[in-house]
C-alpha positions in Angstrom: 144.8 66.0 84.2 142.5 65.2 87.1 139.1 67.1 87.1 138.3 69.1 90.2 134.9 68.1 91.8 132.6 71.1 92.3 130.0 69.4 94.5 131.7 70.3 97.9 131.6 74.0 96.9 128.0 73.9 95.8 126.9 72.1 99.0 127.3 75.1 101.3 125.4 77.3 98.8 122.5 74.8 98.7 122.5 74.6 102.5 122.3 78.4 102.7 119.5 78.5 100.2 117.5 75.9 102.1 118.0 77.8 105.4 116.8 81.0 103.8 113.7 79.3 102.5 113.0 77.7 105.8 113.5 81.0 107.6 111.1 82.7 105.2 108.4 80.1 105.9 108.9 80.1 109.6 108.1 83.8 110.1 105.3 84.7 112.5 103.1 86.1 109.7 103.3 82.9 107.8 102.5 80.8 110.9 99.5 83.0 111.7 98.3 82.7 108.1 98.6 78.9 108.2 96.8 78.7 111.6 94.0 81.0 110.4 93.3 79.0 107.3 93.6 75.7 109.2 91.1 77.0 111.7 88.7 78.0 109.0 89.1 74.6 107.3 88.2 72.8 110.6 85.0 74.9 111.3 82.5 72.3 110.0 84.3 69.5 112.0 84.3 71.6 115.2 80.7 72.6 114.6 79.7 68.9 114.3 81.7 67.9 117.4 80.1 70.6 119.6 76.7 70.1 118.0 76.3 73.7 116.8 75.5 73.7 113.1 74.9 77.5 113.2 78.7 78.1 113.2 78.9 76.6 109.7 76.4 79.3 108.5 78.2 82.0 110.4 81.6 81.2 109.1 80.3 80.7 105.6 79.3 84.4 105.7 82.7 85.2 107.1 84.5 83.4 104.3 82.3 85.0 101.6 83.0 88.5 102.9 86.7 87.6 103.3 86.7 86.6 99.6 85.1 89.9 98.6 87.6 91.8 100.8 90.5 89.9 99.2 89.2 91.0 95.8 88.9 94.6 96.8 92.3 94.6 98.4 93.9 94.0 95.0 93.1 97.6 93.9 92.9 99.2 97.4 96.0 97.7 99.1 98.2 97.3 96.0 96.9 100.0 93.7 95.7 102.7 96.2 92.4 102.8 94.5 89.7 103.4 97.1 86.5 102.0 95.7 83.2 102.6 97.5 81.3 100.6 94.9 82.5 97.1 95.1 79.4 95.9 96.8 77.7 96.5 93.5 79.6 93.5 92.1 78.5 91.4 95.0 75.0 92.4 94.1 75.5 91.5 90.4 76.6 88.0 91.4 73.7 87.6 93.8 71.1 88.8 91.3 72.5 86.6 88.5 71.7 83.6 90.8 68.3 85.0 91.8 67.0 86.1 88.4 68.1 82.9 86.6 66.7 80.8 89.4 63.4 82.8 89.1 63.3 81.7 85.5 64.0 78.1 86.2 67.7 78.0 85.5 69.3 76.2 88.4 72.7 75.3 86.8 75.5 76.8 88.8 77.8 76.9 85.7 75.2 79.0 83.8 74.7 81.3 86.7 78.5 81.6 87.2 79.1 82.3 83.5 76.3 84.9 83.3 77.4 86.6 86.5 81.1 86.9 85.4 80.1 88.0 81.9 77.9 90.8 83.2 80.2 91.7 86.0 83.2 91.9 83.6 81.5 94.1 81.1 80.1 96.5 83.8 83.6 96.6 85.5 85.4 97.3 82.3 83.0 100.2 81.4 82.9 101.7 84.9 86.7 101.2 85.3 87.4 103.1 82.1 85.4 106.0 83.4 86.6 106.0 87.0 90.3 105.5 86.3 90.4 108.7 84.4 90.2 110.3 87.8 92.0 109.8 91.1 91.8 110.5 94.8 88.4 111.8 96.1 86.9 112.0 92.6 87.6 108.2 92.1 85.9 107.5 95.4 82.8 109.6 94.6 82.4 108.2 91.1 82.5 104.6 92.2 80.0 105.4 94.9 77.8 107.1 92.4 77.8 104.0 90.1 77.1 101.7 93.0 74.1 103.9 94.0 72.8 103.8 90.4 72.8 100.0 90.4 71.3 100.0 93.9 68.3 102.1 92.8 68.1 100.0 89.5 67.6 96.9 91.7 64.9 98.6 93.6 63.0 99.3 90.3 63.0 95.6 89.4 59.5 95.0 90.7 59.3 91.7 88.8 62.2 90.4 91.0 61.0 91.8 94.3 62.1 95.4 94.1 63.0 96.8 97.5 61.6 93.7 99.2 64.1 91.3 97.5 63.7 88.0 95.9 63.6 84.5 97.5 65.6 81.8 95.8 63.9 78.4 95.8 66.9 76.2 95.3 70.6 76.6 95.5 73.0 76.3 92.5 73.6 72.8 91.1 77.0 72.3 89.5 76.3 68.8 88.2 79.1 66.9 90.1 78.1 68.6 93.3 75.3 70.9 94.6 75.4 73.7 97.1 72.2 72.5 98.8 74.2 71.1 101.7 75.6 73.8 104.1 78.9 71.9 104.6 79.4 71.6 100.8 78.7 75.3 100.4 81.2 76.1 103.1 84.0 74.1 101.6 83.3 75.3 98.1 83.5 78.9 99.3 86.7 78.1 101.3 88.3 76.4 98.4 87.7 79.4 96.2 89.1 81.7 98.9 92.3 79.7 99.2 92.7 79.5 95.4 92.3 83.3 95.2 94.9 83.8 98.0 97.4 81.6 96.1 96.7 83.3 92.7 96.9 86.8 94.2 100.2 86.0 95.9 101.7 85.0 92.6 100.0 88.0 90.9 101.3 90.7 93.2 104.9 89.4 93.0 104.8 89.1 89.2 105.6 91.9 86.7 102.0 92.9 86.7 101.9 93.3 90.5 105.2 95.3 90.5 103.7 97.7 88.0 100.5 98.0 90.0 102.5 98.8 93.1 104.6 101.2 91.2 101.5 103.1 90.1 100.5 103.2 93.8 103.8 105.0 94.6 104.1 107.2 91.6 101.8 106.7 88.6 103.3 109.6 86.6 106.8 108.1 86.9 105.6 104.7 85.8 103.9 106.2 82.7 107.2 108.1 82.0 109.0 104.7 82.0 106.7 103.5 79.3 104.2 101.4 81.2 100.5 101.7 80.0 99.3 102.4 83.6 95.6 102.7 82.6 95.7 99.2 81.1 97.3 97.7 84.2 94.9 99.4 86.6 91.8 98.5 84.5 92.9 94.9 84.5 93.3 94.9 88.2 89.9 96.6 88.6 88.2 94.0 86.5 89.9 91.0 88.3 88.9 92.6 91.7 85.3 93.0 90.5 85.2 89.3 89.3 86.2 88.0 92.7 83.4 90.1 94.3 80.9 88.7 91.7 81.9 85.2 92.8 81.4 86.2 96.4 77.9 87.4 95.5 77.0 84.1 94.0 78.0 82.3 97.2 76.1 84.9 99.3 72.9 84.4 97.3 73.3 80.6 97.8 73.9 81.1 101.6 70.9 83.3 102.2 68.7 81.9 99.4 67.7 85.5 99.0 68.8 88.6 97.1 68.0 92.2 97.8 69.2 95.7 96.8 70.8 96.1 100.2 73.6 93.8 99.0 74.7 96.8 96.8 74.4 99.5 99.5 77.4 101.7 100.0 77.5 100.6 103.7 78.4 97.1 102.4 81.3 98.5 100.5 82.3 100.4 103.6 82.3 97.1 105.6 84.7 95.6 103.1 87.1 98.6 103.4 86.9 98.3 107.2 87.9 94.6 107.0 90.9 95.4 104.8 92.1 98.2 107.0 91.5 96.2 110.2 93.4 93.2 108.8 96.1 95.0 106.9 96.1 96.7 103.5 98.5 95.5 100.9 98.9 92.0 102.5 97.5 88.8 101.1 96.0 87.3 104.2 95.2 90.6 105.9 91.6 91.0 104.5 90.8 87.4 105.7 92.1 88.2 109.2 90.1 91.5 109.2 86.9 89.8 108.1 87.2 87.1 110.8 88.0 89.7 113.5 85.2 92.1 112.5 82.4 89.6 112.1 83.4 87.6 115.2 83.5 90.9 117.3 80.1 91.8 115.8 78.6 88.4 116.7 80.0 88.4 120.3 78.9 92.0 121.0 75.5 91.5 119.4 74.9 88.7 121.9 75.7 91.0 124.8 73.8 94.1 123.9 71.5 95.5 121.3 73.7 98.6 121.1 76.7 96.7 119.9 77.7 99.2 117.3 78.5 101.7 120.0 81.0 99.3 121.5 82.4 98.0 118.2 83.3 101.4 116.8 85.7 102.3 119.6 87.2 98.8 119.6 88.0 99.2 115.8 89.5 102.6 116.4 91.6 101.3 119.3 92.9 98.4 117.2 93.8 100.7 114.2 95.5 103.2 116.4 97.5 100.5 118.2 98.4 98.5 115.1 98.4 101.1 112.3 99.1 98.5 109.6 96.3 96.3 110.8 96.2 93.1 112.8 98.0 91.0 110.3 99.8 93.9 108.6 101.5 94.7 111.9 103.3 91.3 111.7 104.3 91.7 108.1 105.5 95.3 108.7 107.6 94.3 111.7 109.2 91.5 109.7 110.0 93.9 106.8 111.6 96.4 109.2 113.6 93.6 110.8 114.8 92.4 107.4 115.8 95.9 106.4 117.8 96.3 109.7 119.5 93.0 109.1 120.4 94.0 105.6 121.7 97.4 106.7 123.9 95.7 109.4 125.5 93.6 106.7 127.5 90.4 107.2 
């Protein structure tokens, strides 16, 4: 009996699979994400070519705030948890660097470990309290906790109080130091890319599916047997840790820490970046941070009343692209995929 070869039948299926993968990676949203990250990766090179080192400092701030916005987006975009207190975690990271540096501890690993430890404990306690509520109550409680830490920082007279604290030297991680602006930029950019990759895997995992299910109908997810509080608390702590890391980089960039890092306006800026770029998308917060801060920089160069111009521009963008700048592309591709699926073969 002659065996029948199965390779010719498998070949068309493999070809279809390859074409589906290539089509998925060739979408406009993917191309925009790649171009955006590639452009950010080339900022120091372009800055050196045109002889403008200031752009490295400017875009370091952009990448730091984009990192914090990506962290907040985990609970805001995928969990529908509107936190007005995440700037508090940026402040915790910044003050960990400032206080330890004030006492002569310049090791970046020690600063990172201390910041993450304090930030995780604070986030776990606050998360357990805040997640017992929802909606407007959740917003107000996160805001209240942020204001508590803001005024606590003001009372730390030994560390500058309301005037802030100057950091004498940037963090030293042994193999490398953040003293050089280019090194600081690429370290921040590397962490941002790592977070984007990790969050992409996270939101498409079982954990992410449950988190998104809680966003749609938390009561139904609980009825199905999922411990919704545990999932939401884990997401809240992860989100806070990312903001803590952003605070460490911010303190190294400015070589200064102040209570203003924890102000509710800073949390509001993060929310604007997420909404502007696209809630519930991986790259949306990065696009929103780049757009907002570049608009701010350009308008500030034109007029001292740039906020009067920036406000209507943001409103116009949000009204035109309700899903955000990057979210509009993702939403259009999703609707097109649904239409193609409904049409059938």
